[in-house]
BABAKOL-466942 format. One record per residue (C-alpha): residue number from 1; x, y, z. Coordinates in steps of 0.001 Angstrom, whole numbers. Each point is the difference from the previous one (the first is absolute). Last residue first. Layout:
N
{r NUM, {X, Y, Z}}
...
//
This chain:
220
{r 220, {69614, -24301, 42737}}
{r 219, {-3528, 640, -1281}}
{r 218, {-886, 2252, 2910}}
{r 217, {3180, 2015, -526}}
{r 216, {-730, 500, -3683}}
{r 215, {-3559, 1158, 642}}
{r 214, {1081, 2345, 2778}}
{r 213, {2717, 1465, -2221}}
{r 212, {-2481, 629, -2813}}
{r 211, {-2405, 1687, 2393}}
{r 210, {2801, 2224, 1271}}
{r 209, {965, 869, -3581}}
{r 208, {-3573, 896, -902}}
{r 207, {-586, 2161, 3038}}
{r 206, {3110, 2002, -800}}
{r 205, {-812, 330, -3698}}
{r 204, {-3547, 1098, 793}}
{r 203, {1190, 2687, 2417}}
{r 202, {2925, 1125, -2201}}
{r 201, {-1656, 540, -3374}}
{r 200, {-1121, 3539, 805}}
{r 199, {3569, 915, 887}}
{r 198, {1132, -857, -3502}}
{r 197, {2220, -2654, -1595}}
{r 196, {-31, -2705, 2678}}
{r 195, {1178, -3570, -634}}
{r 194, {-99, -2218, 3092}}
{r 193, {116, -3640, -1077}}
{r 192, {2702, -1412, 2252}}
{r 191, {2359, -322, -2966}}
{r 190, {2500, -2694, 917}}
{r 189, {3749, 276, -461}}
{r 188, {1909, -3268, -299}}
{r 187, {3504, -554, 1343}}
{r 186, {-821, -3535, 1183}}
{r 185, {564, -23, 3753}}
{r 184, {370, 3761, 456}}
{r 183, {-3468, 608, -1377}}
{r 182, {-802, 3565, -991}}
{r 181, {-3262, 1854, 551}}
{r 180, {-1813, 2546, -2132}}
{r 179, {-2397, 2886, 648}}
{r 178, {-669, 2404, -2866}}
{r 177, {-524, 3722, -547}}
{r 176, {-717, 1380, -3474}}
{r 175, {808, 3408, -1481}}
{r 174, {-978, 1832, -3165}}
{r 173, {-331, 3630, 1030}}
{r 172, {-3509, 1427, -240}}
{r 171, {489, 3045, 2239}}
{r 170, {-2071, -1635, 2733}}
{r 169, {2007, -3223, -292}}
{r 168, {3269, 1804, 597}}
{r 167, {-1498, 1924, 2922}}
{r 166, {-1174, -3271, 1592}}
{r 165, {3430, -1532, -463}}
{r 164, {1823, 2850, 1680}}
{r 163, {-2661, 563, 2659}}
{r 162, {551, -3535, 1229}}
{r 161, {-3096, -2196, 179}}
{r 160, {1126, -2255, -2830}}
{r 159, {3384, -516, 1656}}
{r 158, {-1786, -969, 3229}}
{r 157, {-1997, -2552, -2003}}
{r 156, {3287, -1454, -1238}}
{r 155, {1087, -243, 3638}}
{r 154, {-3195, -1874, 845}}
{r 153, {489, -2469, -2843}}
{r 152, {3637, -727, 806}}
{r 151, {-952, -402, 3663}}
{r 150, {-2777, -2438, -787}}
{r 149, {2341, -2217, -1990}}
{r 148, {2716, -86, 2671}}
{r 147, {-2734, -463, 2607}}
{r 146, {-1280, -3074, -1790}}
{r 145, {3443, -1512, -375}}
{r 144, {730, 431, 3708}}
{r 143, {-3392, -1349, 1040}}
{r 142, {603, -3145, -2049}}
{r 141, {3569, -432, 1257}}
{r 140, {-1167, 423, 3608}}
{r 139, {-2434, -2883, -306}}
{r 138, {-3545, 1097, 705}}
{r 137, {-1357, 113, 3554}}
{r 136, {1118, 3627, 242}}
{r 135, {-2757, 856, -2520}}
{r 134, {1383, 2510, -2500}}
{r 133, {-2937, 687, -2312}}
{r 132, {-2280, 1392, 2726}}
{r 131, {2913, 2126, 1192}}
{r 130, {-91, 1989, -3229}}
{r 129, {21, 3531, 1366}}
{r 128, {2113, -1110, 2950}}
{r 127, {2600, -1525, -2321}}
{r 126, {120, 3176, -2108}}
{r 125, {474, 2061, 3150}}
{r 124, {2814, -2306, 1059}}
{r 123, {1645, 642, -3333}}
{r 122, {-41, 3722, 829}}
{r 121, {1417, -854, 3427}}
{r 120, {2962, -1377, -1920}}
{r 119, {1460, 3498, -132}}
{r 118, {-267, 426, 3774}}
{r 117, {1473, -3458, 572}}
{r 116, {2955, 1143, -2121}}
{r 115, {1382, 1872, 2994}}
{r 114, {661, -3218, 1902}}
{r 113, {-617, -3572, -1119}}
{r 112, {-2799, -1196, 2239}}
{r 111, {-1723, -3039, -1472}}
{r 110, {-3784, -242, -81}}
{r 109, {300, -3235, -2003}}
{r 108, {-2418, 1307, -2614}}
{r 107, {1746, 3374, -101}}
{r 106, {3446, -1594, -230}}
{r 105, {-1168, -2132, -2927}}
{r 104, {-1093, 3131, -1818}}
{r 103, {3415, 1537, 472}}
{r 102, {1743, -3190, -1069}}
{r 101, {-1867, -280, -3293}}
{r 100, {-366, -3699, -860}}
{r 99, {-2158, 663, -3027}}
{r 98, {771, 3226, -1791}}
{r 97, {-1667, 3342, -428}}
{r 96, {11, 2018, -3194}}
{r 95, {-1870, 3280, -328}}
{r 94, {222, 700, -3716}}
{r 93, {-737, 3514, -1223}}
{r 92, {-640, 50, -3740}}
{r 91, {120, 2598, -2764}}
{r 90, {2974, 1988, 1233}}
{r 89, {-33, 3701, -827}}
{r 88, {3654, 569, 950}}
{r 87, {-697, 3441, 1457}}
{r 86, {-3478, -64, 1536}}
{r 85, {-501, -3719, 632}}
{r 84, {3519, -1218, 797}}
{r 83, {1004, 3197, 1769}}
{r 82, {-3180, -16, 2068}}
{r 81, {315, -3678, 885}}
{r 80, {3598, 474, 1136}}
{r 79, {-930, 3074, 2011}}
{r 78, {-2882, -1895, 1587}}
{r 77, {2231, -2899, 1009}}
{r 76, {2596, 2250, 1630}}
{r 75, {-2601, 2392, 1391}}
{r 74, {-1557, -2787, 2049}}
{r 73, {-3097, 1647, 1514}}
{r 72, {-2510, -1782, -2265}}
{r 71, {1620, -3361, 686}}
{r 70, {854, -2462, -2763}}
{r 69, {1544, -3217, 1358}}
{r 68, {2029, -2416, -2113}}
{r 67, {873, -2269, 2969}}
{r 66, {3214, 1857, 940}}
{r 65, {622, 2665, -2618}}
{r 64, {524, 196, -3732}}
{r 63, {-640, 2644, -2658}}
{r 62, {958, -758, -3576}}
{r 61, {-274, 1567, -3447}}
{r 60, {31, -2821, -2551}}
{r 59, {1348, -74, -3574}}
{r 58, {3249, 1907, 483}}
{r 57, {2082, -3007, 954}}
{r 56, {-833, -3094, -2083}}
{r 55, {-3170, -2086, 364}}
{r 54, {-218, -3691, 902}}
{r 53, {-3082, 236, 2234}}
{r 52, {1863, -1579, 2922}}
{r 51, {3157, 1981, -743}}
{r 50, {-1624, 3413, -161}}
{r 49, {-1488, -223, 3502}}
{r 48, {2616, -1852, 2026}}
{r 47, {-1996, -1979, 2608}}
{r 46, {2445, -2047, 2088}}
{r 45, {1559, 3075, 1619}}
{r 44, {-3280, 776, 1779}}
{r 43, {-662, 3756, -313}}
{r 42, {-3607, -783, -893}}
{r 41, {-1537, 1441, -3112}}
{r 40, {-1486, 3047, -1635}}
{r 39, {809, -323, -3708}}
{r 38, {-782, 3009, -2179}}
{r 37, {-362, -1038, -3617}}
{r 36, {110, 1575, -3441}}
{r 35, {3611, 1037, 391}}
{r 34, {1442, 2844, -2064}}
{r 33, {3495, 490, 1329}}
{r 32, {2445, 295, -2865}}
{r 31, {2964, 2247, -676}}
{r 30, {2562, -1621, 2291}}
{r 29, {-1295, -3482, -868}}
{r 28, {706, 472, -3693}}
{r 27, {3642, 856, 653}}
{r 26, {167, -2844, 2508}}
{r 25, {-1035, -2628, -2546}}
{r 24, {1951, 1430, -2980}}
{r 23, {2481, -2874, -193}}
{r 22, {-2581, -2780, 455}}
{r 21, {1535, -3398, 755}}
{r 20, {3456, 1305, 833}}
{r 19, {-1516, 2891, 1941}}
{r 18, {-2138, -2363, 2041}}
{r 17, {2980, -2225, 804}}
{r 16, {2177, 2947, 981}}
{r 15, {-2706, 1430, 2236}}
{r 14, {-520, -3395, 1677}}
{r 13, {3737, -457, 619}}
{r 12, {300, 3498, 1435}}
{r 11, {-2989, -580, 2255}}
{r 10, {1239, -3391, 1178}}
{r 9, {3315, 1611, 953}}
{r 8, {-1859, 2626, 2006}}
{r 7, {-2040, -2680, 1741}}
{r 6, {3114, -2049, 740}}
{r 5, {1677, 3064, 1503}}
{r 4, {-3006, 415, 2280}}
{r 3, {586, -3525, 1234}}
{r 2, {-2148, -2927, -1094}}
{r 1, {-1044, -2404, 2744}}
//
C-alpha cells in the first residue's frame, strides 16, 4: 500500500512531468474553468470521471456520491448542480452509473451496512418501483446490472425535476440531461438513451427509455 509520503512524491513527479511536456499547463489551468459537462457519478474509486472520457482537468465539473444518487433534499448535490447550471452554464448533465456498483448490490442482497443504509434506501425505492423487472428468480448478476441501469435513469429524472434545471429550461437555457452507465470489465460507457432538453420532453423520453430497456432485456 502506498504511504502518504508516496502520494506526495507521486504528485511532485506528475507535476514535473506535466510541466516538462507543457510549460504553461498550470498557468492556463489557473485561469480556466469553463466546462461543458456536469458529471454526477458514483464515488467508487474505479470510476474516475475525466480519465475514462480522456479529458484534461477543467473540462468536467464533478459531483460524486455512493451510487450516484440525486435527492431533492441533498443540498450538496443541489448546490453543485446549481453552480454548474447557473454559474458555469454547462450544456450537459451526465448521470453516470456503473455496473457492479457495491451500493446497489447491497440493496439487492438486503445487507446491513450501518448509517449508509439510510442513503441506500433511495436505491431501494427505485427497486420497489421497478420490482416487476427484478424478479428474484433471475440470476443476481442480471438483477444487479438492471438495477444499476434503472438507478442511473431514475436519478437523471430526479435531476430533470429539480427546480434548478426546470428554471433553466423555462428561461430558455441550453441544457440537456443524460443517463449513462460505465462498464468496469471493459472500460466502455454506454448511453442508456435518456436525452432530455426540456421538461415537456421528459415523460415521453422516460417512457421511451424504459421501453428500449425492456426490449433489450427480452432479447438478451
